[in-house]
Each structure stands twice: as structure tokens, then as C-alpha cells.
C-alpha positions in Angstrom: -10.3 26.9 100.2 -12.2 23.8 99.0 -10.3 21.0 97.3 -11.0 20.8 93.6 -13.7 18.3 92.7 -12.8 15.8 90.0 -14.3 16.7 86.7 -17.3 14.6 85.7 -15.9 14.3 82.1 -12.7 12.7 83.4 -14.7 10.1 85.4 -16.7 9.1 82.3 -13.5 9.1 80.3 -11.9 6.6 82.7 -14.9 4.2 82.2 -14.8 4.3 78.4 -12.1 1.6 78.0 -13.9 -0.8 80.3 -17.2 -0.1 78.5 -15.5 -0.7 75.1 -14.1 -4.0 76.3 -17.4 -5.1 77.7 -19.3 -4.2 74.4 -16.7 -6.0 72.3 -17.0 -9.1 74.5 -20.8 -9.1 74.2 -20.6 -8.7 70.4 -18.1 -11.5 70.1 -20.2 -13.8 72.3 -23.3 -13.2 70.3 -21.4 -13.7 67.0 -19.9 -17.0 68.3 -23.3 -18.4 69.2 -24.7 -17.5 65.7 -21.8 -18.9 63.6 -23.4 -21.2 61.0 -22.1 -24.7 60.5 -20.0 -25.4 57.4 -22.7 -27.8 56.3 -26.0 -28.8 57.8 -29.0 -26.8 59.0 -28.6 -23.0 58.8 -30.6 -19.8 58.5 -30.2 -18.1 55.1 -30.9 -14.3 55.2 -32.0 -12.4 52.1 -32.9 -8.8 51.6 -36.3 -8.0 53.1 -37.8 -7.2 49.7 -36.9 -10.7 48.3 -40.0 -12.8 47.5 -40.5 -16.2 49.1 -40.4 -17.8 45.6 -37.0 -16.2 44.9 -35.7 -17.4 48.2 -36.9 -21.0 47.7 -35.5 -21.0 44.1 -32.1 -19.7 45.3 -31.8 -22.4 47.9 -32.6 -25.2 45.5 -30.3 -23.7 42.8 -27.4 -23.5 45.3 -27.8 -27.2 46.0 -29.5 -26.9 49.4 -32.7 -28.4 50.8 -35.6 -26.4 52.4 -36.0 -27.3 56.0 -38.5 -24.7 57.2 -39.6 -21.1 57.2 -38.6 -18.8 60.0 -40.2 -16.1 62.0 -38.9 -13.5 59.5 -40.2 -13.6 55.9 -36.7 -13.0 54.4 -35.1 -15.8 56.3 -35.3 -19.5 55.4 -34.0 -22.5 57.3 -32.0 -24.6 54.7 -29.8 -27.6 54.9 -26.5 -27.2 53.1 -25.3 -30.6 51.8 -21.7 -29.5 51.5 -19.3 -26.8 52.6 -19.7 -24.8 49.4 -23.4 -24.2 50.0 -22.9 -20.9 51.9 -20.8 -19.4 49.1 -23.2 -20.5 46.4 -26.2 -19.2 48.2 -24.5 -15.8 48.7 -23.8 -15.8 44.9 -27.6 -16.2 44.4 -28.5 -13.1 46.5 -28.3 -14.1 50.1 -26.8 -11.6 52.4 -25.3 -14.2 54.8 -25.9 -17.5 56.6 -26.4 -17.8 60.4 -27.0 -20.6 62.9 -30.7 -21.7 62.8 -31.5 -20.6 66.3 -33.6 -17.7 67.8 -35.3 -15.7 65.2 -33.8 -17.9 62.5 -35.2 -21.1 64.0 -37.9 -22.9 62.1 -41.6 -22.3 62.7 -42.7 -25.8 62.0 -45.0 -24.7 59.3 -43.5 -27.0 56.7 -43.7 -30.1 58.9 
């Protein structure tokens, strides 16, 4: 008689906890890099259907300053003058704020 071969399902099942820990670590690392500052330069993300005029108006109304556009039309790089800017901009329709790096970095078109 041949010895029983380990089931392939059990081998994959043994790897799942390690894969879950690895994915969690990657997600947390990416999130940590993109945490916006409490005040200062940050990317402000709006719904994709929000017009540029609405975005600019919301930043100004929330007490922020326009720094630059970004590579995405629904993201603007803004300067929050105080720690309450992120909450005020969300009250005016922004989905969230993020560090102004990567896709949220300025394009230099307003310079």
C-alpha cells in the first residue's frame, strides 16, 4: 500500500493564516504612508462626478488654500490652515483626505 498523500486543500488551508497576516501588514503599511497631516498640505478626494468648480469652492469655504491640481480630476492638493480643515472639507462633500504623495501629488499646473 502507498502512504496517503496530504490533501492539497489542507496545504492551502495551512497557508491562509500567513497570507492573511501578510495582506494585513501590506494594507497597514500603505495606509500609514498615506495618512494626511492634521494641518498642512494634503490631497482632498471628492466623488468622481464632482466638478472642478465645486471642488475649488468647497476647499475655500472650508478655510483651506488651493495648492495644486493632481493627476486625478476629483482630487485637489489643498493646504489646511488648522486641524479642523479635514472635518470641514468632509462636511462640504469630500470623501476623505490623504497625504499629498503619489497620485495625489501636485502636477505643477498651478505654479
